[in-house]
C-alpha positions in Angstrom: 106.2 54.4 103.4 106.0 55.2 99.7 103.1 57.6 100.4 105.2 59.5 103.0 108.1 59.8 100.5 105.8 61.3 97.9 104.5 63.7 100.6 108.1 64.6 101.5 108.9 65.3 97.9 105.8 67.4 97.4 106.6 69.5 100.5 110.3 70.0 99.6 109.3 71.1 96.1 106.8 73.6 97.6 109.3 74.9 100.1 111.9 75.3 97.4 109.5 77.2 95.2 108.5 79.4 98.2 112.2 80.3 98.8 112.7 81.1 95.1 109.7 83.4 95.2 111.0 85.2 98.4 114.3 85.8 96.6 112.5 87.2 93.5 110.4 89.4 95.7 113.5 90.8 97.4 115.0 91.6 94.0 111.8 93.3 92.9 111.8 95.4 96.1 115.4 96.5 95.6 115.0 97.4 91.9 111.7 99.2 92.6 113.4 101.3 95.4 116.2 102.2 93.0 113.6 103.4 90.5 111.9 105.5 93.2 115.3 107.1 94.2 115.9 107.8 90.5 112.5 109.5 90.1 113.2 111.8 93.0 115.9 113.4 90.9 113.3 114.4 88.3 112.7 117.9 89.8 116.4 118.9 90.1 117.6 117.2 86.9 118.2 119.6 84.0 116.6 117.1 81.6 113.6 115.3 83.2 112.8 113.3 80.1 116.1 111.4 80.5 115.2 110.5 84.1 111.7 109.2 83.0 113.3 107.1 80.2 115.8 105.6 82.6 113.1 104.9 85.1 111.1 103.0 82.3 114.2 100.9 81.6 114.5 100.0 85.3 110.7 99.2 85.6 111.1 96.9 82.5 113.8 95.1 84.4 111.4 94.8 87.4 108.7 93.4 85.2 111.1 90.8 83.9 111.5 89.7 87.5 107.7 89.6 87.9 107.6 87.5 84.8 109.8 84.9 86.5 107.4 85.0 89.4 104.5 84.4 87.0 106.3 81.4 85.5 106.9 79.9 89.0 103.2 80.2 89.7 101.9 78.5 86.6 99.4 75.8 87.7 99.7 76.9 91.4 97.3 78.5 93.7 98.7 82.1 93.9 97.3 82.7 97.4 99.3 79.9 98.9 102.5 81.9 97.9 101.1 85.4 98.3 103.0 86.2 101.5 106.2 85.4 99.6 105.6 87.9 96.8 103.4 90.5 98.4 106.2 92.9 99.6 107.8 93.0 96.2 104.5 93.6 94.4 103.7 96.5 96.9 107.0 98.1 96.2 106.5 97.8 92.4 103.0 99.4 92.7 104.6 102.3 94.6 107.3 102.7 92.0 105.1 102.5 88.9 102.4 104.8 90.5 105.1 107.3 91.4 106.3 107.4 87.8 102.8 107.6 86.5 102.0 110.6 88.9 105.1 112.5 87.7 104.0 112.0 84.1 100.3 112.6 84.4 99.6 114.1 87.8 97.1 111.4 88.5 96.8 108.0 90.1 97.3 104.9 88.1 94.5 102.3 88.3 95.0 98.6 89.3 93.7 97.6 85.9 96.3 99.7 84.2 99.1 98.1 86.3 97.8 94.6 85.5 97.8 95.3 81.8 101.5 95.8 82.0 101.9 92.4 83.7 100.6 90.3 80.8 103.6 88.4 79.4 104.3 86.5 76.2 106.9 83.8 75.6 109.2 85.4 73.1 110.7 82.1 71.8 109.7 78.5 71.4 112.3 77.4 74.0 110.7 79.5 76.7 107.3 78.2 75.8 108.3 74.5 76.0 109.8 75.2 79.5 106.6 76.6 80.8 104.1 74.2 79.2 104.1 70.5 78.6 102.3 70.7 75.3 103.5 73.3 72.8 102.0 72.0 69.6 100.2 75.2 68.7 102.0 78.0 67.0 100.4 80.8 69.0 102.7 82.5 71.6 101.9 81.4 75.1 100.7 84.2 77.4 100.3 84.4 81.1 99.9 87.1 83.7 100.3 88.0 87.3 97.5 90.1 88.8 98.1 92.7 91.6 95.5 92.0 94.3 93.4 95.0 95.5 95.1 94.8 98.9 98.6 95.0 97.4 97.5 97.9 95.3 96.1 99.8 98.3 99.2 99.2 100.4 101.4 100.3 97.5 99.4 103.5 97.1 99.6 104.1 100.8 103.4 103.9 100.6 103.3 106.3 97.6 102.0 109.1 99.8 105.4 109.1 101.7 107.2 109.6 98.4 104.9 112.4 97.4 105.6 114.1 100.7 109.3 113.9 100.0 108.7 115.2 96.5 106.8 118.2 98.0 109.7 119.1 100.3 112.4 118.7 97.6 110.3 120.7 95.1 110.1 123.7 97.5 113.9 123.4 98.0 114.2 123.8 94.2 111.9 126.9 94.2 108.8 125.2 92.9 105.9 126.8 94.9 103.0 125.3 92.9 103.7 121.6 93.4 103.0 121.5 97.2 99.5 122.8 96.7 98.9 120.3 93.9 100.2 117.5 96.0 98.1 118.6 99.0 94.9 118.2 97.0 96.0 114.9 95.5 96.9 113.5 99.0 93.7 114.7 100.5 91.7 112.8 97.8 93.7 109.6 98.6 93.2 110.1 102.3 89.5 110.5 101.8 89.4 107.3 99.8 91.2 105.4 102.5 88.9 106.9 105.1 85.9 105.4 103.3 87.5 101.9 103.8 88.2 102.6 107.5 88.3 99.5 109.7 86.2 97.5 107.3 89.2 96.7 105.1 92.2 94.4 105.8 94.2 95.0 108.9 97.3 96.1 106.9 95.3 98.9 105.1 93.9 100.4 108.3 97.4 100.2 109.8 98.8 102.4 106.9 96.2 105.0 107.5 98.2 106.7 110.3 101.3 107.0 108.1 99.2 108.4 105.3 97.7 110.9 107.7 101.2 112.0 108.7 102.3 112.5 105.1 99.2 114.6 104.4 99.9 116.7 107.6 103.4 117.4 106.5 102.4 118.5 103.0 99.5 120.7 104.4 102.0 122.2 106.9 104.3 123.0 104.0 101.4 124.7 102.1 100.4 126.7 105.2 104.0 127.9 105.6 104.2 128.9 102.0 100.9 130.7 102.1 101.5 132.6 105.4 105.2 133.0 105.5 106.3 132.4 102.0 107.1 136.0 101.3 109.2 136.3 104.5 111.4 133.3 104.1 114.0 133.2 101.3 113.4 130.3 98.9 116.7 128.6 99.6 115.7 128.4 103.3 112.1 127.1 102.9 113.2 123.4 102.6 115.1 123.7 106.0 112.1 125.2 107.7 109.8 122.4 106.4 112.4 119.7 107.5 112.4 121.1 111.0 108.6 121.2 111.2 108.2 117.7 109.9 110.6 116.4 112.5 108.4 118.0 115.2 105.4 116.2 113.7 107.2 112.9 113.8 108.2 113.5 117.4 104.8 114.7 118.7 102.6 112.6 116.6 99.1 113.6 115.4 96.1 114.3 117.5 
C-alpha cells in the first residue's frame, strides 16, 4: 500500500508539472504571436528601428517564460514533456526567425537560437531554488535546446509570415521585396524538399502549406513583372489578395 501511495504521489507530481508546462507553452505562443504582429508593422512604420527595439523587448519577455520552462525541466527527461512545450517553442522559433530575417535578410540557425536560450541565475535566491547544493560562488547556468524538428516546423510557419510581408510590402509601394522573398522562400522550399517523406510526419505535412506560400509570392512577382506598369501601385495589393484567395480555393496541382 505504501508503494502505491508513492506511485500516486509521483504521478500527481508529474501531471502537475505537465499542466504547468502546457500553460507556459500557451503564454509563449501568445507573446510570440504578438511579436509577429508587431513586426508586420515594420514596413509601414515611419521609424522601423523602434519596431525592432520593441520586438526585442517582447522576445526577452518570451525568453523569460522559456527560462521558467527550463527551470521546470531541471533533472527531468525533456522528451517526456516535449508535447507540452513543443507548440510554444515552434511559435518562438517563428517569431525570432522573422525578426532575424527583417534585420539581416537571412535565416537564423538553430545554433544561434539555442545560444539565446542559455540562462543564468541572477541572484543567490534563484540558485538555491533550482539546486539543492549551492555552495560554490559561480552563477548556476542551464539551457533549453530547440530540437531540430521544432526548428523546422517553426521555419515552415515562418514562410506564411513572409508571404504576408510580401503582400503588405507591395501595398506600401515596395517592388523589390517580393522578388527577394521569392528567392528566399524557394531556397527554404528546396531544403524541405530534400527532407521529403524521410523526415518526421509533421514536417512533411507542412510542405503543402509552404508550397502554397511560395506560389502566392511567385504569383505576386509574376504580376509585378508582367502587369506592374499597368496597375496603379495602390491597387496592386488588392489584385494579389484576390489571386491568393483563388489559390486557396483551388489548391495547387
